[in-house]
Residue frames relative to the residue before (quaternion, step in Angstrom):
aa qw qx qy qz dx dy dz
M 1.0000 0.0000 0.0000 0.0000 0.00 0.00 0.00
R 0.6354 0.5264 -0.3347 0.4552 3.58 1.03 -0.78
A 0.6437 0.5156 -0.3249 0.4628 3.59 0.99 -0.83
T 0.6307 0.5246 -0.3261 0.4697 3.57 1.02 -0.80
G 0.6429 0.5322 -0.3144 0.4524 3.55 0.99 -0.85
L 0.6539 0.5089 -0.3114 0.4652 3.57 0.95 -0.87
L 0.6488 0.5158 -0.3173 0.4607 3.57 0.97 -0.84
L 0.6555 0.5085 -0.3120 0.4631 3.58 1.01 -0.79
V 0.6486 0.5030 -0.3216 0.4722 3.60 1.00 -0.76
V 0.6371 0.5074 -0.3245 0.4810 3.59 1.03 -0.77
L 0.6241 0.5234 -0.3303 0.4770 3.59 1.02 -0.81
S 0.6409 0.5213 -0.3194 0.4642 3.57 0.97 -0.85
A 0.6605 0.5056 -0.3088 0.4613 3.59 0.90 -0.92
A 0.6641 0.5125 -0.3056 0.4506 3.57 0.94 -0.91
T 0.7101 0.4453 -0.2747 0.4712 3.58 0.89 -0.86
F 0.5866 0.5457 -0.3654 0.4739 3.61 1.10 -0.63
S 0.6663 0.5525 -0.3059 0.3965 3.57 0.96 -0.91
T 0.5967 0.5788 -0.3750 0.4103 3.61 1.15 -0.42
S 0.5126 0.6792 -0.4169 0.3198 3.59 1.20 -0.43
G 0.6270 0.5609 -0.3431 0.4178 3.59 1.00 -0.76
S 0.7007 0.4633 -0.2698 0.4708 3.57 0.85 -0.94
F 0.6517 0.5002 -0.3207 0.4714 3.58 0.94 -0.85
A 0.6746 0.4889 -0.2982 0.4658 3.57 0.92 -0.91
E 0.6307 0.5513 -0.3400 0.4275 3.59 0.94 -0.83
S 0.6410 0.5282 -0.3318 0.4473 3.57 0.99 -0.80
L 0.6633 0.4744 -0.2994 0.4954 3.61 1.15 -0.56
L 0.6493 0.5533 -0.3224 0.4103 3.57 0.95 -0.92
V 0.6747 0.5034 -0.3134 0.4395 3.59 0.94 -0.80
T 0.6595 0.4772 -0.3206 0.4844 3.61 1.22 -0.24
G 0.7019 -0.4825 0.2668 0.4509 3.58 1.27 0.00
W 0.4540 0.6587 -0.4727 0.3695 3.59 1.24 0.08
S 0.3722 -0.6799 0.5737 0.2647 3.57 -1.18 0.55
P 0.6164 -0.5504 0.3978 0.3985 3.62 -1.13 0.53
G 0.6333 0.5523 -0.3352 0.4260 3.58 0.99 -0.79
A 0.6592 0.5020 -0.3081 0.4674 3.57 0.98 -0.83
A 0.6520 0.5194 -0.3161 0.4530 3.58 0.98 -0.86
V 0.6634 0.4999 -0.2976 0.4706 3.57 0.96 -0.89
T 0.6848 0.5046 -0.2947 0.4354 3.58 0.87 -0.95
I 0.6788 0.4684 -0.3118 0.4719 3.60 0.88 -0.84
R 0.5776 0.5823 -0.3654 0.4402 3.57 1.13 -0.64
I 0.7311 0.4337 -0.2411 0.4683 3.57 0.76 -1.06
C 0.6882 0.5008 -0.2942 0.4349 3.59 0.88 -0.92
V 0.6568 0.4860 -0.3187 0.4805 3.60 0.92 -0.81
A 0.6321 0.5291 -0.3318 0.4587 3.58 0.99 -0.81
A 0.6357 0.5259 -0.3283 0.4599 3.59 0.98 -0.82
L 0.6529 0.5117 -0.3116 0.4636 3.58 0.98 -0.85
V 0.6547 0.5199 -0.3095 0.4531 3.58 0.95 -0.90
L 0.7247 0.4523 -0.2439 0.4591 3.57 0.98 -0.85
T 0.4720 0.7180 -0.4313 0.2750 3.60 1.20 -0.37
G 0.6758 0.4999 -0.2978 0.4525 3.62 0.80 -0.96
P 0.7084 0.4394 -0.2765 0.4781 3.63 0.68 -1.03
A 0.6450 0.5302 -0.3333 0.4380 3.61 0.99 -0.78
L 0.6657 0.4932 -0.3089 0.4670 3.58 0.91 -0.86
W 0.6318 0.5251 -0.3303 0.4647 3.58 1.06 -0.71
L 0.6953 0.4646 -0.2733 0.4753 3.60 0.93 -0.90
A 0.6439 0.5529 -0.3168 0.4235 3.57 1.17 -0.58
R 0.4320 0.7121 -0.4623 0.3043 3.60 1.25 -0.18
G 0.8334 0.1653 -0.1480 0.5063 3.54 -0.82 1.03
R 0.6987 0.4468 -0.2675 0.4906 3.58 1.28 -0.03
W 0.3651 0.7729 -0.4729 0.2139 3.60 1.22 0.13
A 0.5992 0.5552 -0.3709 0.4418 3.60 1.07 -0.60
A 0.6677 0.4915 -0.2950 0.4750 3.59 0.98 -0.88
I 0.6419 0.5220 -0.3212 0.4608 3.57 1.04 -0.80
R 0.6516 0.5013 -0.3146 0.4746 3.59 0.97 -0.84
A 0.6370 0.5418 -0.3282 0.4392 3.58 1.02 -0.82
E 0.7509 0.3378 -0.1954 0.5328 3.59 1.11 -0.65
G 0.2648 0.8162 -0.4822 0.1765 3.55 1.27 0.33
A 0.6539 0.5226 -0.3231 0.4415 3.59 0.93 -0.87
L 0.6622 0.4991 -0.3068 0.4672 3.59 0.97 -0.86
L 0.6472 0.5163 -0.3233 0.4583 3.58 1.01 -0.77
V 0.6289 0.5130 -0.3316 0.4809 3.58 1.09 -0.69
V 0.6360 0.5099 -0.3236 0.4805 3.59 0.98 -0.82
Y 0.6191 0.5476 -0.3326 0.4541 3.57 1.03 -0.82
G 0.6972 0.4605 -0.2760 0.4751 3.57 0.84 -0.96
L 0.6590 0.5302 -0.3001 0.4411 3.56 1.04 -0.85
L 0.8016 0.3066 -0.1470 0.4917 3.59 0.78 -1.04
A 0.7522 0.4262 -0.2347 0.4444 3.59 0.73 -1.09
V 0.7370 0.3600 -0.2257 0.5256 3.61 1.13 -0.57
A 0.8003 0.2945 -0.1669 0.4949 3.60 0.30 -1.24
G 0.6767 0.5247 -0.3099 0.4131 3.59 0.80 -0.98
C 0.6582 0.5101 -0.3080 0.4601 3.56 0.90 -0.94
Q 0.6668 0.5061 -0.2957 0.4601 3.57 0.96 -0.92
L 0.6994 0.4775 -0.2788 0.4529 3.59 0.82 -0.99
M 0.6558 0.5163 -0.3195 0.4487 3.59 0.93 -0.88
F 0.6583 0.4884 -0.3187 0.4760 3.59 0.97 -0.80
F 0.6121 0.5592 -0.3446 0.4403 3.57 1.03 -0.82
Y 0.6988 0.4457 -0.2699 0.4901 3.59 0.91 -0.87
A 0.6019 0.5796 -0.3610 0.4139 3.60 1.06 -0.71
V 0.7047 0.4666 -0.2815 0.4544 3.59 0.88 -0.90
Q 0.5638 0.5633 -0.4040 0.4490 3.59 1.24 -0.05
H 0.7504 0.3556 -0.1903 0.5237 3.58 1.24 -0.39
L 0.7701 0.2979 -0.1396 0.5466 3.58 1.20 -0.49
S 0.5648 -0.5147 0.4829 0.4276 3.55 -1.30 0.15
V 0.6362 -0.5616 0.3641 0.3839 3.60 -1.12 0.65
G 0.6401 0.5465 -0.3276 0.4293 3.59 0.98 -0.85
V 0.6669 0.4844 -0.3018 0.4791 3.58 0.93 -0.88
A 0.6413 0.5283 -0.3249 0.4517 3.59 0.96 -0.85
L 0.6643 0.4931 -0.3026 0.4733 3.59 0.95 -0.85
L 0.6320 0.5329 -0.3361 0.4512 3.58 0.98 -0.83
L 0.6545 0.5003 -0.3098 0.4746 3.58 0.98 -0.84
E 0.6461 0.5203 -0.3296 0.4508 3.59 0.92 -0.85
Y 0.7138 0.4581 -0.2636 0.4595 3.58 0.86 -0.96
S 0.4954 0.6198 -0.4486 0.4113 3.60 1.23 -0.06
G 0.4239 0.7000 -0.4532 0.3535 3.56 1.30 -0.02
S 0.5803 0.5781 -0.3752 0.4339 3.60 1.15 -0.54
V 0.6453 0.4960 -0.3089 0.4922 3.56 1.06 -0.78
L 0.6198 0.5452 -0.3420 0.4490 3.59 1.03 -0.74
V 0.6006 0.5533 -0.3610 0.4503 3.60 1.08 -0.66
V 0.6456 0.5147 -0.3163 0.4672 3.59 0.95 -0.89
L 0.6662 0.4975 -0.3000 0.4675 3.58 0.92 -0.91
W 0.6311 0.5352 -0.3304 0.4541 3.59 1.00 -0.81
L 0.6703 0.4924 -0.3024 0.4656 3.59 0.89 -0.90
W 0.6327 0.5292 -0.3246 0.4628 3.58 1.08 -0.72
V 0.7301 0.4330 -0.2360 0.4730 3.58 0.81 -1.03
H 0.7623 0.4170 -0.2108 0.4477 3.57 0.78 -1.06
E 0.8118 0.2481 -0.1076 0.5175 3.58 0.96 -0.86
G 0.4687 -0.7021 0.4275 0.3235 3.58 1.28 -0.06
T 0.4523 0.6758 -0.4580 0.3591 3.59 1.25 0.41
R 0.1856 -0.8193 0.5366 0.0793 3.55 0.00 1.33
P 0.4470 -0.7033 0.4722 0.2875 3.63 -0.79 0.93
G 0.4169 -0.7056 0.5188 0.2431 3.55 -1.02 0.85
T 0.7275 -0.4328 0.3047 0.4365 3.55 -1.32 0.17
R 0.6735 0.4996 -0.3100 0.4480 3.57 0.91 -0.88
T 0.6215 0.5277 -0.3472 0.4633 3.59 1.07 -0.65
V 0.6562 0.5066 -0.3132 0.4634 3.59 0.93 -0.88
V 0.6772 0.4728 -0.2944 0.4807 3.59 0.87 -0.95
G 0.6467 0.5282 -0.3166 0.4500 3.58 0.99 -0.83
A 0.6398 0.5209 -0.3207 0.4652 3.57 1.02 -0.81
L 0.6559 0.5067 -0.3095 0.4660 3.59 0.95 -0.88
L 0.6501 0.5061 -0.3145 0.4715 3.59 0.98 -0.83
S 0.6490 0.5296 -0.3205 0.4422 3.57 0.93 -0.87
V 0.6612 0.4924 -0.3065 0.4758 3.57 0.95 -0.87
A 0.6445 0.5140 -0.3225 0.4652 3.60 0.97 -0.84
G 0.6522 0.5110 -0.3129 0.4643 3.58 1.00 -0.80
L 0.6356 0.5270 -0.3283 0.4588 3.58 1.02 -0.77
V 0.5974 0.5619 -0.3591 0.4454 3.59 1.04 -0.75
L 0.6877 0.4684 -0.2771 0.4805 3.59 0.98 -0.86
V 0.6745 0.5066 -0.3035 0.4429 3.58 0.87 -0.95
L 0.7409 0.4143 -0.2182 0.4815 3.57 0.92 -0.93
D 0.3126 -0.7757 0.4962 0.2331 3.58 1.31 -0.10
V 0.0429 0.8693 -0.4895 0.0538 3.54 0.98 0.99
V 0.6554 0.5433 -0.3242 0.4125 3.59 0.95 -0.86
Q 0.6581 0.5293 -0.3102 0.4365 3.58 0.97 -0.88
G 0.8616 0.0050 -0.0370 0.5061 3.57 -0.62 1.13
A 0.3588 0.7618 -0.4801 0.2459 3.57 1.22 0.34
H 0.0937 0.7529 -0.6511 0.0186 3.52 -1.17 0.67
V 0.1417 -0.8182 0.5572 -0.0029 3.54 -0.94 0.96
D 0.0849 0.7552 -0.6497 -0.0185 3.54 -1.19 0.58
V 0.6957 -0.5193 0.3028 0.3933 3.55 -1.22 0.54
V 0.6513 0.5211 -0.3239 0.4465 3.59 0.90 -0.89
G 0.6638 0.5074 -0.2992 0.4608 3.57 0.93 -0.90
V 0.6331 0.5277 -0.3277 0.4619 3.57 1.01 -0.80
L 0.6461 0.5167 -0.3206 0.4614 3.59 0.98 -0.82
F 0.6507 0.4906 -0.3178 0.4847 3.60 0.98 -0.79
G 0.6422 0.5302 -0.3206 0.4513 3.59 1.00 -0.82
L 0.6564 0.4868 -0.3026 0.4906 3.56 1.03 -0.79
G 0.5871 0.5575 -0.3608 0.4630 3.57 1.16 -0.59
A 0.6367 0.5077 -0.3171 0.4860 3.58 1.04 -0.79
A 0.6218 0.5390 -0.3341 0.4596 3.60 1.07 -0.74
V 0.6283 0.5187 -0.3304 0.4764 3.59 1.02 -0.78
G 0.6408 0.5226 -0.3221 0.4610 3.58 0.99 -0.80
L 0.6598 0.4998 -0.3068 0.4699 3.57 0.98 -0.87
A 0.6472 0.5088 -0.3193 0.4693 3.59 0.95 -0.85
T 0.6223 0.5400 -0.3332 0.4583 3.58 1.04 -0.79
F 0.6021 0.5679 -0.3498 0.4388 3.57 1.03 -0.80
Y 0.7323 0.4292 -0.2512 0.4653 3.59 0.78 -1.00
V 0.6593 0.5117 -0.3234 0.4460 3.61 0.93 -0.81
L 0.7327 0.4108 -0.2456 0.4837 3.59 0.81 -0.96
S 0.6153 0.5512 -0.3537 0.4387 3.60 1.08 -0.61
S 0.7111 0.5031 -0.2574 0.4182 3.57 1.04 -0.78
R 0.3941 0.7300 -0.4852 0.2762 3.61 1.22 0.05
A 0.2326 -0.8108 0.5252 0.1128 3.58 -0.33 1.25
Q 0.7081 0.4376 -0.2560 0.4915 3.59 1.05 -0.75
T 0.4815 0.6330 -0.4660 0.3877 3.56 0.40 1.24
D 0.3412 -0.7361 0.5494 0.1997 3.54 -1.13 0.69
V 0.5155 0.6209 -0.4253 0.4098 3.58 1.28 0.17
P 0.4047 -0.7284 0.4919 0.2523 3.63 -0.53 1.12
P 0.6358 -0.5581 0.3707 0.3833 3.62 -1.09 0.67
L 0.6654 0.5040 -0.3196 0.4484 3.60 0.91 -0.86
V 0.6448 0.5023 -0.3220 0.4777 3.59 1.03 -0.73
N 0.6061 0.5481 -0.3364 0.4680 3.58 1.09 -0.77
A 0.6679 0.4940 -0.2972 0.4707 3.58 0.91 -0.94
W 0.6575 0.5209 -0.3087 0.4484 3.59 0.92 -0.91
A 0.6689 0.5000 -0.3074 0.4561 3.58 0.85 -0.96
G 0.6527 0.5167 -0.3129 0.4573 3.57 0.98 -0.84
M 0.6766 0.4914 -0.2928 0.4637 3.57 1.01 -0.80
V 0.6012 0.5444 -0.3602 0.4609 3.59 1.08 -0.67
V 0.6795 0.4706 -0.2810 0.4877 3.58 0.89 -0.96
G 0.6915 0.4872 -0.2808 0.4535 3.57 0.83 -1.01
G 0.6520 0.5182 -0.3137 0.4560 3.56 0.97 -0.85
A 0.6396 0.5226 -0.3251 0.4607 3.58 1.00 -0.81
I 0.6507 0.5134 -0.3129 0.4638 3.57 0.98 -0.86
L 0.6621 0.5050 -0.3066 0.4611 3.59 0.94 -0.87
L 0.6385 0.5204 -0.3283 0.4623 3.58 1.01 -0.77
V 0.6495 0.4988 -0.3124 0.4813 3.57 0.99 -0.81
A 0.6358 0.5303 -0.3266 0.4559 3.59 0.98 -0.84
G 0.6613 0.4874 -0.3039 0.4824 3.57 1.05 -0.71
A 0.6507 0.5399 -0.3161 0.4303 3.56 0.98 -0.86
V 0.7417 0.3603 -0.2159 0.5229 3.60 1.05 -0.75
R 0.5000 -0.7159 0.3738 0.3126 3.55 1.37 0.35
L 0.2760 0.7239 -0.5667 0.2805 3.56 0.99 0.85
I 0.7666 0.0955 -0.0734 0.6308 3.56 1.20 -0.59
P 0.4725 -0.6764 0.4787 0.3001 3.60 -0.97 0.79
M 0.1685 -0.7783 0.6003 0.0737 3.56 -1.06 0.81
E 0.1509 0.7803 -0.5842 0.1644 3.56 -0.02 1.31
A 0.1171 0.7945 -0.5844 0.1166 3.58 -0.76 1.05
N 0.0352 -0.7846 0.6187 0.0199 3.55 -1.25 0.41
R 0.4392 -0.6884 0.5071 0.2758 3.57 -1.29 0.01
H 0.2536 0.7778 -0.5286 0.2264 3.57 1.08 0.74
Q 0.5597 -0.5796 0.4628 0.3697 3.55 -1.19 0.49
V 0.2641 -0.7502 0.5853 0.1578 3.57 -1.21 0.57
H 0.3573 -0.7095 0.5618 0.2310 3.55 -1.28 0.34
L 0.1352 0.7858 -0.5851 0.1481 3.57 -0.50 1.23
A 0.8536 0.0484 -0.0567 0.5155 3.55 -1.07 0.87
G 0.7198 -0.4904 0.2440 0.4264 3.55 0.99 0.90
T 0.7395 0.3527 -0.2355 0.5228 3.59 1.17 0.24
D 0.4835 -0.6520 0.4969 0.3069 3.58 -1.22 0.48
L 0.0264 -0.8156 0.5757 -0.0519 3.55 -0.82 1.05
S 0.6309 -0.5083 0.4190 0.4098 3.56 -1.29 0.22
W 0.5879 -0.5831 0.4350 0.3537 3.58 -1.16 0.60
L 0.5632 0.6150 -0.3803 0.4000 3.57 1.23 -0.43
V 0.5759 0.6066 -0.3828 0.3921 3.60 1.12 -0.58
P 0.7238 0.3926 -0.2793 0.4940 3.66 0.69 -0.88
V 0.5951 0.5543 -0.3772 0.4431 3.62 1.07 -0.59
L 0.6786 0.4632 -0.2890 0.4914 3.58 0.93 -0.88
G 0.6133 0.5424 -0.3453 0.4587 3.58 1.08 -0.68
L 0.6553 0.5080 -0.3008 0.4712 3.56 0.95 -0.91
S 0.7325 0.4569 -0.2402 0.4439 3.56 0.87 -0.97
L 0.7672 0.3845 -0.2056 0.4704 3.58 0.75 -1.04
V 0.7471 0.3853 -0.2162 0.4967 3.58 0.87 -0.96
A 0.7943 0.3508 -0.1671 0.4670 3.58 0.63 -1.20
A 0.7355 0.3414 -0.2468 0.5307 3.61 1.20 0.05
V 0.7306 0.4220 -0.2628 0.4681 3.63 0.47 -1.15
I 0.7332 0.3959 -0.2383 0.4990 3.59 0.68 -1.07
A 0.6706 0.5387 -0.3106 0.4046 3.57 0.84 -1.00
Y 0.7139 0.4414 -0.2693 0.4721 3.59 0.80 -0.98
T 0.6714 0.5055 -0.3116 0.4433 3.59 0.87 -0.91
A 0.6733 0.4740 -0.2960 0.4841 3.58 0.92 -0.90
G 0.6440 0.5416 -0.3268 0.4303 3.59 0.98 -0.81
I 0.6617 0.4878 -0.3016 0.4830 3.58 0.97 -0.87
S 0.6570 0.5127 -0.3134 0.4553 3.59 0.90 -0.92
G 0.6876 0.4860 -0.2835 0.4589 3.58 0.90 -0.93
A 0.6535 0.5269 -0.3176 0.4410 3.59 0.93 -0.88
R 0.6341 0.5317 -0.3378 0.4485 3.58 1.06 -0.69
L 0.6976 0.4699 -0.2693 0.4690 3.58 1.13 -0.57
V 0.7929 0.3088 -0.1614 0.4998 3.62 0.98 -0.76
G 0.5226 -0.6401 0.4213 0.3738 3.59 1.21 -0.26
P 0.6549 -0.5799 0.3282 0.3565 3.58 -1.17 0.55
R 0.6518 0.5412 -0.3396 0.4086 3.60 0.95 -0.79
V 0.6932 0.4507 -0.2778 0.4890 3.57 0.77 -1.02
A 0.6406 0.5318 -0.3324 0.4431 3.60 0.93 -0.85
A 0.6612 0.5275 -0.3132 0.4318 3.58 0.93 -0.90
F 0.7261 0.4236 -0.2596 0.4754 3.59 0.92 -0.83
V 0.6034 0.5091 -0.3646 0.4937 3.60 1.06 -0.61
G 0.6091 0.5799 -0.3381 0.4224 3.58 1.12 -0.68
L 0.5464 0.6189 -0.3993 0.3988 3.60 1.21 -0.36
T 0.5414 0.6169 -0.4061 0.4017 3.58 1.21 -0.36
E 0.4325 0.6895 -0.4602 0.3546 3.57 1.28 -0.14
V 0.6296 0.5451 -0.3346 0.4410 3.58 1.01 -0.81
L 0.6750 0.4961 -0.2941 0.4602 3.57 0.96 -0.87
F 0.6409 0.5038 -0.3201 0.4825 3.56 0.98 -0.81
A 0.6195 0.5657 -0.3433 0.4223 3.58 1.01 -0.80
I 0.6342 0.5283 -0.3276 0.4597 3.57 1.02 -0.79
V 0.6502 0.5169 -0.3113 0.4617 3.57 0.97 -0.89
F 0.6974 0.4668 -0.2804 0.4659 3.58 0.81 -0.98
A 0.6298 0.5341 -0.3392 0.4505 3.60 1.04 -0.72
S 0.6557 0.5074 -0.3197 0.4587 3.58 1.02 -0.73
V 0.6942 0.4642 -0.2685 0.4801 3.58 1.11 -0.71
L 0.7766 0.3981 -0.1944 0.4480 3.57 0.78 -1.05
V 0.8238 0.1517 -0.0736 0.5413 3.61 0.92 -0.81
A 0.4951 -0.7158 0.3936 0.2960 3.58 1.26 0.57
Q 0.3097 0.7420 -0.5304 0.2686 3.58 0.94 0.86
S 0.4019 -0.7444 0.4829 0.2263 3.57 -0.77 1.04
T 0.2623 -0.7511 0.5893 0.1407 3.56 -1.25 0.57
S 0.3016 -0.7759 0.5306 0.1597 3.59 -0.89 0.93
L 0.6531 -0.5015 0.3988 0.4037 3.54 -1.32 0.31
V 0.6214 0.5508 -0.3376 0.4433 3.57 1.03 -0.81
Q 0.6458 0.5095 -0.3212 0.4693 3.58 0.99 -0.78
G 0.6250 0.5366 -0.3329 0.4589 3.56 1.06 -0.73
V 0.6444 0.5011 -0.3109 0.4869 3.56 0.99 -0.86
G 0.6422 0.5291 -0.3190 0.4538 3.58 0.97 -0.88
G 0.6317 0.5392 -0.3258 0.4517 3.55 1.03 -0.80
A 0.6478 0.5133 -0.3134 0.4676 3.57 1.00 -0.84
V 0.6430 0.5176 -0.3164 0.4675 3.58 1.05 -0.80
V 0.6193 0.5326 -0.3387 0.4670 3.60 1.01 -0.80
L 0.6772 0.4952 -0.2984 0.4551 3.58 0.85 -0.94
A 0.6188 0.5325 -0.3426 0.4650 3.59 1.06 -0.73
G 0.6519 0.5137 -0.3070 0.4657 3.57 0.99 -0.85
V 0.6461 0.5160 -0.3140 0.4665 3.58 0.96 -0.89
A 0.6432 0.5302 -0.3203 0.4501 3.59 0.99 -0.86
L 0.6487 0.5110 -0.3221 0.4630 3.60 0.99 -0.77
V 0.6415 0.5064 -0.3252 0.4757 3.60 0.96 -0.84
R 0.6491 0.5143 -0.3130 0.4648 3.58 0.95 -0.88
A 0.6648 0.5092 -0.3088 0.4510 3.61 0.96 -0.83
D 0.6771 0.4836 -0.2809 0.4783 3.59 1.19 -0.53
D 0.4358 0.7060 -0.4547 0.3238 3.56 1.30 0.02
P 0.4068 -0.7610 0.4480 0.2341 3.63 -0.48 1.15
V 0.7343 0.3838 -0.2456 0.5032 3.59 1.15 -0.49
G 0.3059 -0.8530 0.4009 0.1347 3.49 1.44 0.36
């Protein structure tokens, strides 16, 4: 079961990582980030509605009992994380914003220590430090970095959203199926994003221009479906399922491989080059993840 959980978390990281390339193909044609994020979540919610309602049969009492947690999940792990990162990149370089968001993995460790008394072992601490150092190299944070207090606060807000995703996704004692959990979160998150767009908290610019992906011109529907089906439906469902099997700490650090997968997909889909330094950083991230995994008490 633990091996299955790890595979699901890796699958989640890999599919989450495609969002950057799919979104980039839309952004260069004039889409706003807010529009790309909102259509991703809303279409995914629509796709999951049928299967979620079918799986929810006979479980509505359990779903109602966890209604507050599902709303918090949609508010923080879906909409909040997206909105906070969107605002962070308006004040910070993208690399710094991503580094702050991914610090959510460290927040998971701190949460388990404070809330559950699970003190991190030496390997977890060293692994966390290695992972952060590797991310600095992979994200090329130093190059073109700029920081301000407001941007840092938004970036930390995104980190809280990411930590919430792993903590709430990993709840093993629940009768709410992972797919229903993902659907409920997307319904709440999608509604919040739509309202944010309607009141102009985030710009909503979209068009139907062709996009350039994998060296060819394609319909705008291709990246939209990629964002919705791959980077949302599969990513969230697999992530919740995997986190329930391996726990929030291991899931959060294995989830850092999303950055490495993103580099691979960016090189294939949008012809983005990869440097030797990023390769070294990727190896350091994996070493850190391996140490955290080795410190897992339930192995």
